N, C-alpha and C positions, 0 to 999 in steps of 0.2 A: 509405324504401321497402323494401317487401318485395322480395326478389329474385325478389322474386319473382314470389315470386309473380309478378313481373314479368319470370323467366328465360325465354328463348325459344330452344328448341333442337330439333334433329332427333333421331331415335331412334338407338340404338347400332347396330342391325343395318345401318344405312346407312353405318356406319363414319365418321359425322360428327356431332359434337355442336356446334351453333352457337348461342350464347346472345345475349341482347340486348346485353350489355355486353362479353362476351369471346367472340365467335364463334370456334370452334376445331374443328379436324379431329382426331378421336380415332383413334389407331392402336393396336389391341390388341397387346400383347406376349405371345406364346405361347412359352414356353420348352420346347418339345418336344425340342430337341436337347441340352439340358443339365439335369442334376439339381439345379442350384442353385435353391433357393427360400428367400428370406430370411424371418426371423421376422416382420418387418413385413408382408410380402406375405401370409404365411399368416394373420396376424391379420385383415387386411382381407378376404381371401377368406372367412374364417370368419364374420364378422358380415354380409357380403353374402349368403352362403348362408342364414344364419339369418333375415334379413329377408325374403328371397324365400319361405322356407317359411311365415313368418307371413302374407305377402300371399296365397300360394297357399291356405292353410287358410281364410282369410277369404273369398276368392273362391269356393271350393268350397261354403262354408256358405251364402253369399248365393244362389248358383245353385241349390243344393238346396232352399232355402226357396221360391224363386220357382217352380221346377218342381213342387214339392210342392203349393203352393197351386193351381196350374193342374190338377194331377192330381186333387186333391180336387174341383174344380169338374166335371171330366169324369166322375168317379165319381157325383157327384150327378145328372148328366144321364143316367145309366144306361149308360155305356160299360163294356165288359168289363174287369175289373181287369187281366187279363193284357196286353191291348193298351195300356192306360193306363200300366202299369208299364214296359213295353218302350220305348214312345215317350218317356216322361219320362226314363228313364235314358239313352237315346240323345241326347236334346236336351241334357241336362246334360253328358254326356261330350263332345259336339261343341263346346259352348260353352266348357268349361274348356280343351279342347285348343286352341281358337282363341286364347284368351288367352295360353296358353303359347307357341304358335307365333309370335305377334306380339310376344313378349318385353315385355309391358307391365310386368312386375315389374322389368325392367332399367331402364326409363325412370323408374320410381319412385325409384330410388336416386340418380341424378345428373341426370336430365332435368328439364325444366320441368314445372309442373303442367299447362300447356296441352297439351304433348306426351303426358303420361300420360293425361289425360282423353280426348284425341282418340283415342289408341290403344285405350282401353277401349270407346269408342263404335264405332270401326271394327270391332274384333273381335266385339263383340256383334251388330252389324248383319250381319256376314258369317255368323256362326253361325246366327242366326235366319233369314237369307235362304236358307242351304243347307237348313235343315229345312223351310222353307216350300216350297221348290222340290221337295223330296222328297215332301212331303205332296200336292202337285199331281200328281206323277208316279204315286204309289202310291194316290191317291184316299183319303187319310186326312182325311176331313172334319173330324173332331174336332181334328186337329192344328192347323188354322187358328185355332181358338179358343184352343188352348194358346199359340200364338205371340202372339196379341193380348194375352193376359193376362201371359205371362211376360216379354216384352221390356221394357215400361215398368217393371214392378216390379223385375226383375233389374238393368236398367241403372241405375235410381235407386239401388238398394242397393249396387251395385258402386262407383258414383261417391261415394256417401257414405262407404263403408268406406275407399276409397282416400284421400279427403280427410282422414279421421280419422287414418289411418296417416301421411299426409304431415305433419300437424300434430304428431303424436307424434315423428316423425323430426326435424323442425325444432327442436322443443324439446330433444331429446337433443343435437343439434349445437350449440345455444347453450351447452351445458355441456361441450362439447369431446368428446363421444362420437360414434361412427359418422361420423367425418370422414376425408377423405383427406389425409394429410400431403403437402404440395405444395411442390416446389422450382420457382421461376420463373427461366428463363434468357433473357437478351436484353439489349438496350441499356437504359440507365437509365430513360428516359421510358416505354419499353414495359413494363418490369418494374413501374414504379410504377403504371401504368394497370391492369395485370392485378391487382396486389396490392390496389389501392384498390377495384376492382370486386368481388373475391372476399371482401374483408375482413368486411363486416357480418355478424357472428354466425356466420360460416361456414355460413350457411343453405343455400347451394348445394351444400354437401358438401365443398368444397375449403378446407383450412386452410393458409394460406401459412406455412411454417416457415423459409424461407430463400430467398436469391436468389444467382444467379451473373451478374455483369455482364460484358458483352463489350466495353464501352467505358469502363471506369474501375476504380479500385481502392478504392472507398469501403468502409468497414468495416460500415456499416449504412445503412438507408434509413428515413426517417420517413414513415409512411403513415397518415393519419387517427389521429394520437396513438398509433400502434402502431409499434414498432421491428422491422424485418425485418433479420436478420443477413445480411451479404454474405460469401460464402465461395467460394474457388476461382477457376478461370478456365475457358476453353472446353475445355481439355484434361483437366480434373478433374471434370467434371459428374457422371459416374457415381459417383466416389468420394465426392463431397460428398453425393450422394443417399443413399448407404449410411450415411455418418456421421450424417446428419440423420434417418435412418429414414423417408425420403420414399418413398411408394408411387406418387406421380404427379409427373411432370415436365412442366411447361408451357414450351414453347419459344416465347417471345414475339418472338424475332428470331434470326437465324442470322448467322454471320460472313460478311463479303463474300468472294466468290470461293471459296466452299467449299460447293458444292451437295450434297455427300455428308455434311455434318455430321449431319443428322438420322438418316440411315441408320446411320452408325457409332455414334451415341449409342444407337440402338435395340439394336444388337448388344451394346453394353457393359452395357445395363440388363437383358438377358435373365435372368429368374429373380429379379431384385431389385426390380422395379417392376411395378405392375399396368397402368399405361397411360402412354403418351406422347401429349401433347396439343400440337397446333400452334395457336397463337393467331393470329387474323387480325382486325385491328382494324376491323371493319365496324360502327362505332358506330351505335346506334339503328336497326339493321335487324333485323326480326323473323324468326323461324324460318320461317313460312309463305312468306315472300318469297325464301327461300334454298334452293337445291338443290345437291347435290354430284354432279358428273359426272366420273368418271375416264375419260380417253381416252388409251389407249396409254401408260400410265404418267404422264400429265400430269393431275394433279388440278385440276379446274376448279370454282370456286364461282360459280354463276349467281345473280344478284340480279334479281328481278322488279321492273320499274319500276311504281311505284304508280299506280293508276287511281282516278278519282273518279266514275265512272258505271257503269251496268250492273246485272246481276241481283243482285249482292251488296248494292248500295245499295238496291235495291227491297226486298230481304229485311229490311234494317235499318229501312226505313220501315214495313214491315208489323209488325215487332216494336215500334216506337215507338207505333203506333196501338193495338195490343193492350194494352201495358203502361200507356199513359196513360189509356185508357178504363177499365181495371180500377182504376187508382189514384185516378181522380177520384170514384169511388163513395164510399169512406170520407172523402175530402177534403170532399165536399159535406156529409156528415153532421157533420164536425168544424167546418166553417166558422162556423155560428151561435155556438158557444161561443167560438171564437177571436176572432170579431168583437166579441163582448161584452167580452172581456178587453182587447182593444186599445182599444176605446172608453172603457172605465172607467179605463184607465191614462193616456191622454193624448188631448186633442182632435185631431180630424183624421179623414181617411178610413180605412177598413179596409184597402183595397188601395193599393199603391204602384206606379205605372206609370213606366217609364223607357225612353228610347230606347236600344237596343243594336244592334250590327251583327251580322248573320247571314251566311249563306253567300254567297260572291261579293260581299261588301260591301253586301248589301241590308239596310236598316234595318228594325227592327220594334219594337213596344212590348212589353217584358217586364213581367210582372205578378208581384207578390209580396205577401205579407201585410206591412203596414207595421210596421217594427221601429224606426223613428226618429221624432223629433218632426216635426211638419208643416213646420217651417221649416228642415229639415236642409239642403236645397240652398242656401239663402241663407247659411247659416253655414259652408259648405264652404271658401270662400276664406280665412276667418280661421284655419282649422285646417291648411291645407296646409303651413305652415312647420314644424309639429310632427309631421308624419306619420312613420311608422316606416320610411321608405326602401324602396320596392319598385319601382324603375324608373318606368315610366309608370303603375303601379297605385297608387292612394291606399289606404293602410292605416293604421289607428290603433287600437292595442290597447284603449285606454280612451277610446273615442270618446264625448264628453259628449252627443252627439245621440241616442244609443241609449236607448230607454225601458226601464223595468224588465221589462215583458213581452217587449220586443224582445230583451233579452239571453237570455231563456229560449228564445225562438223561434229565434234564431241558433244557440244552443248545440245545439239538437236538429235544426237545419236545417228546422224547420217553416215558416219564412218563405218558403222556396222551393217549397213544395208547389203553389201556384197555377200554377207554370210548366208543370205537366203539361197545362194548357190550351194553352200555347204549343206544346207538343209535338203535341197533337192537331190544332192548326191547321196544323202543318207548318213553323213558324218555327224550332223547336228540335228536338233529338233527346234521348232519355233520357241517352245517353252521348255526350260530345263535348268539345271545348275549352271553356274558360270563355268566356261571352258578353262581348265587350269593349264598352267605351264608345266613341262616335265620337271623343272626344278622344284615346283611346289609339291608335285605328286611324290617325288622321292623322299620327302620329309613327312608324308601323311602317316598318321597312326591308324590302327585298325578301324576306329570309328569314322574318321574323316574319309577314308577310302570308300565308304559306302556311297558317297556322292557319285562314284563312277559306275554305279549299277545301271544307270540309264544314260541316254545321250545328253550331252551338254546343250544348252539352249541359247538362242539370241537374246531372249529375255527370260525373266523368272521372278521369284519373290524378291530376290536381292535387287533387281532392276526397279521394282515399284515400291521399294521400302527404304530408299536412301542411297543406293548405289555406293559410290566411293566414300560417303559419309559413314558407312557402317564399319564397325570394328571387324577384325578377322573372326572372332568367335560368333558375332551376330550373323555374319555372312554364311559361315558353316552351318549354324543352327537352322537358318532359313533354307539352305540347300538340302540338308538332311530331312527336314520336315516335308519339303516338296517331294523328294525321292520316295518316301514311304507312304505319302498320302495323296498323291496327285490323282486327278480325275479329269474327264473331258470338260466338265463345267468349270473346274478350277482353271484349266488352260485357257478357256474362252474368257474368263474373268480377268486373268493376268494380261491377255492380249488387249482387252479393253482398257485396263488400267495403264498399260504401257503407252497406248495412244494418248491418254491424258497426260502422262508424265512427259511425253515428247512435246506436247503443247506448252506445258508449264514445267520445264526441266528443273530438277533439284539433285544435287550431289553428283553431277557429271563433270569430271575434269580429268 
């Protein structure tokens, strides 16, 4: 999995960064009272500033192009050049200032992609809204046209540029550049959890370089085939951080009966570290469900209880109808050719119908292009002893029932295209948990059955995270995480990642 891509966090200005795997409260360390600034901290601040400048320059360019196109349209309509120039410069200035004020470049460094894109959308909407309000008050008729032209173009350009920079930064971090050298402090199981979560390619920006255990004296920890050195004790965390040149310290647990441990550690780290992060193990709880509420010195983390009805789900259904209706147009065009290939390859029907279980346990008939021989169901019992072990889910990498054209269809996920008809009918959603068989559901326990709280999907986190290469437990964990934390932005991101997976398929068999 990407981290991500799949990290879910709050913005820095809220003084809380809470991710999907390592929710954490971020406390800025400002060394105003001391001249000490380590070389490590200075290096980090330097590359952070440089990247913010790159983002700012790109944002300014995109905004200038969008407003420039709108200005050209106004000039073509005969508007006075002076008025057009004044309003365009004002719009561009307000837009850029709003992006800076909402600190979207800060989120781009260590926040999740969802938080960054949401911040860009909010800032753009606020800027355009202010200008539209000014246009009404000042009776700038032409400004309304400018807003209608500039907002979609500029917002799309900003999102694409930020996506490109995020890919570039992730690639740099895979090579060990532009990462935060991180020391993790806590009990052994807490440290291992944090290190395992942050480890994959340091894509989130945190590279674990060491650990300090509060409940043991191990020399090192093994985390996903990576060795993390264990150094020091609770009284030498600051010194260990200096020795390791760590600019971030994650406190995954604190000593018992020592409520002032974090405060004292913060004082010791002044001028030597960029941030102190408190880890709170709210596993599989997404950022939008979490808010940080400080009350009289008591930091409270509020977790919203998930709901499965309401306006948000109506909006999801509207998106399903639009996407499925559009998708079915090219699918109808492709169907005669695919039907001919399926028929020529093996005898049997073009479409394969199978009973699956939908929302709230309601059965429905799923439809696919046939990728197996006509007697596949009858041969299933003889193959079950050889399947590749996936809990309740039958998987066989070299399934002899799959036809030659079926292998191609499955590799490209073309066999699932007719399911957009199920989406249009309302039995499925474009994005959701994998649609289970009745035999699987009959063996569900109380936890796994929660994946039936929403409609199954053509694609989902399981689709973009390994598909058939995932274990049963991993598949269920991804489905349950989606069920409780989904959002419209998450759905759009999964759709985009699915398109990429179809171009470069992995784990499809």
